[in-house]
N, C-alpha and C positions, 0 to 999 in steps of 0.2 A: 625585501623585496625592492628591487631598483625601479626608480622614477626619472623620466626623462622630461628635462624644460620643455621640449618641443611637444610632448603630449604622449597620449596613449601608444603603445607599440604592441602590436600583434605577438612579434617574435624579436628575440635578440640572443646573441650569445657572445662569449669572450673568454677572457683569461684574467685570473685574478692571483693576488699575491705574488707576483713578479718582481724581484730585487734585482737591483742593477746599483754597481758601484764604481763610478768612473773616479780613477786615481790617477791625480798628476804626480807621479812618482818623483818628478825631478824638482817640485815645489813653485813650478813657475805658471803662476795664473794670472788672469786679467783682472785689473779693479780691485786688487787686495782680496779676492774670493778664495774660500779654503781649498785647498788641494782635495780633499774629499766631498763629492757629492754624491749622497746615496737617496735611492729612491723606493719604494713600494708602490707598484702600478695595477691597477685594475682597467682592461681596455674591454668595452662593450661595443658591438655593431649590430646595426639592424639594416634591414632592406628583404623586399621581397623575392629575391634571388635565392634567399635561404630557406623560404619556406618550404619546398620538396623535402627538404631534410626532415623536417618533422611529420610529415603527411605520408611519406613513401620510404623515407631512407635513401633519397637520390641526394647525394653529395657533389654533384656537380656545381662549380662556382665557389663550393665552400673553402674558405682559407680556415686550415686546422688552428686550433687553440695553440697547441704546440709550435706553430708558426709564428704565430702573434706573439709568443713569449719571446723567440729567437728574433724577432723584429726589434721589439723594445730592448733587450740587452744589447743586441748589435748596433742600432742606431744611436744608443745612448754616447757611443764613442764618437759620433759625428755631431753633438749636441754640446756647445763650446759654454753654455750660459751657466747661471747658477741659481735662476729663480724658476719656480714648479710652474708658474702659469705660462712662461715661454717654454718650459719643457713640453706641456700639455699639446701646446699649439704646433710645435716642431714636431712630435709624434702623429698628431691627429692629421695634419696636412699631408705629410708623407704617405700616411697609410691610404689615404682617402686617394692619393693620385696613383698609387700603385694598383688598388683594385677598385676598378670602375664598378663593379657588382654592389660595393658597399654605398648605402645610402646616406647613413649618419653613424657618426661614433662618439661615443662618450669615454673620457679617459678621467680616472680619480686618481691622484698620486698623495702620499704620505711620505714626508721626507725622513731619512734615517741619518740624524744627525751625528756628527763626531765633532768633537774640538780638540786641539792640539795641546799637549802637555806645559806645553811653553812656547812662547812665540818663536815663529820660524822652526818650529820642531819637525821632525819626520816622524814622531810618534803621537797616537793619538788615543783619545778615549770616547766612548759613547756619551753623547750629551743628552740634555733634555730636564726634565720628563717631557716638556711640551714639544710638539712638533707641528710643522707647518704642514698644511694641506691645500689641494687645490682641486676642481672639478671643473672639466671643460667639455663642451659639447659643439661639433659643428656638423654640417653636412653640405650638400653640393652647391647650396645658396650661401654658405659663410658660416661664423661662429654663432651659434646658436645661445649658449650661455657660458659663462665664466664666473667662477665663486672661488674666494679663497678662504682659508681658516687657519686657526691655531686650536690643537686639541692637545688634553693632557695637563692642563696649568694644575698644579698641586700648591695650595698657598698655604701656610700657616703665619697666624698673626696671635702674637702672645696674649693681647688684651686689647681693650677697645672695641669690642663686639658685644652688643646687647641684643636679648631677644625678651620681650616682656608685653602685657597687654592685650594678649591675645584670647580668644574665646576660652571660657571656662566651663565645664559642664560635666557629666558623670562618667565622660570618657578621658579627662584630662588627668595626667600623672606629672605632666613636666612642670617644674617650678619656674619662675620667672627669674630671668639670668640678666644681671646688669653687667657683668663684666667677664665675659668666657674667654678662653682661648680659641679662637675660630680656626678650623681645618675644613676648607673646602677645595672642591675640584672644578674646572671650568672648562667647556668647550665653546669655541666662538668659529662663525661663519659669516661670511660677510660677502655683499654683492656691489657692483660698481654702476656710476653714474653713466659711463660710457664704455664700450669694449676696449679702447686704448688705455683708458685710465688702469685697467689690470694689469698693465705691463709696464712695473716699476721697478724692475731689478732689483726687487728684495725690500725696496725702500718701505712701501706700506706695510707689510706683514713686520717688520722691524719697529716701526712706530707703534702698531697695535700691540705689540709683546711689550714694550718699554711703558706705554700708557696702562695697560692692565697691572702691571706691577706698582707703579707709581699711583693708582687709584686704590688699590687694596692698601697699601701701606699708608695713604695720606689722610684718613679719615676714620672717625669712630662712627660704627653703623649702628643701626636698631634692627637689620635683618639683611640676609643674604641676598633678599629681592632689591634692597636699598643699594647694596654694592653691585649687583649686575647693571641695575638701571644708571648706577652713576659710570660704570666704565661706558655702557653704551651711547649715553649721551655726550660723553665726553669725545667717544670715537666720532661720532657725527659733527661735534662743533670743531675738533681739530682736523680731521682729515677729511677734506671736502671731496675727494674722489669717491669715498664710500655713500652707497644709497642707501642699502639697508642692511642690518645687523640680527643675527640670531644667536641668543646666547642661552646656553644651558649649564646650570650649575647642579654640584650635589653638594649636600651638606654632610661632609665626613668627620664632623667635630669628634674627638676623641672623648670617650667615656672617662669620668673622674673616679678615681681609685682614693687619692686623699690629698687635702689641700691644707695649706698654712696660709688661711688670707687669701689675699692676691698676690703675695710676693712667691711663693712656691707651691708645686702641686706635683703629682705623678698621676698619668694619663695613661691609658691603654686604647687600642683600635677600637671604634665601635662596632656595636654587632650588626648582622648583615643588614635589615632596614636602613636606609637613608633616604634622606629629603630630596625631591628633585624640584627644581626651579627653572622654570622657562621665560624668555622674554624676546619679542621682535620689536625692533624700533626701524621705522624708516624716515628718512627725510621729508 
């Protein structure tokens, strides 16, 4: 179910899963950005002008969702930047300008990343697994919300992770673990101290991505909760434009088949139940 930062909406509609790939086929780009810009877009609009469609089937003033798809894809040609936040702002401002019956708009974008096979190569392959995200809402008064994120981190540490000292009762079967290979997934979303701070030409998301990897690699943890707390506090300490962070982790640690002490082991994908861990921090 959709939620809007500006509050409850009686009705809204739009188009989701719209993909667009802007290819600079000559390889000429500004500021060293990739010739491949890929995005998956969801656009939602709201306004009283669309209420008759729900109550009587009167589509006067309704912008068809197919037109929204075409707008997103064709206007991506006219967007020259590389960061999702500015891309959202570009699409939102132009759509509001085109259709005066729209009171407000929310745009959510997930990057579709590709990386060159070699420097300066014309050949690319999918990158990831993590992907940048942005969520943007604006209305006739201006920007209401802008948030950024990275989803899909899949992180593996061979050792240096423990989990012990937890409650033991008749439901407990898990043994104390002092040195496990940790496999965790992680999604993050953050907001900014000011609207202008969100438009960093990709510098803040790049800093967050590097910081997550650095923290995960850099210390021995007693729990996944401790890992995400260290990531969150370091983000607030080292990236001043970030005002609030929401982190959600999944414990996807592999099941043990056989181990030879701490030096060698065979593992398999864990059973479907997995641990969920969440944390919100603000400045």
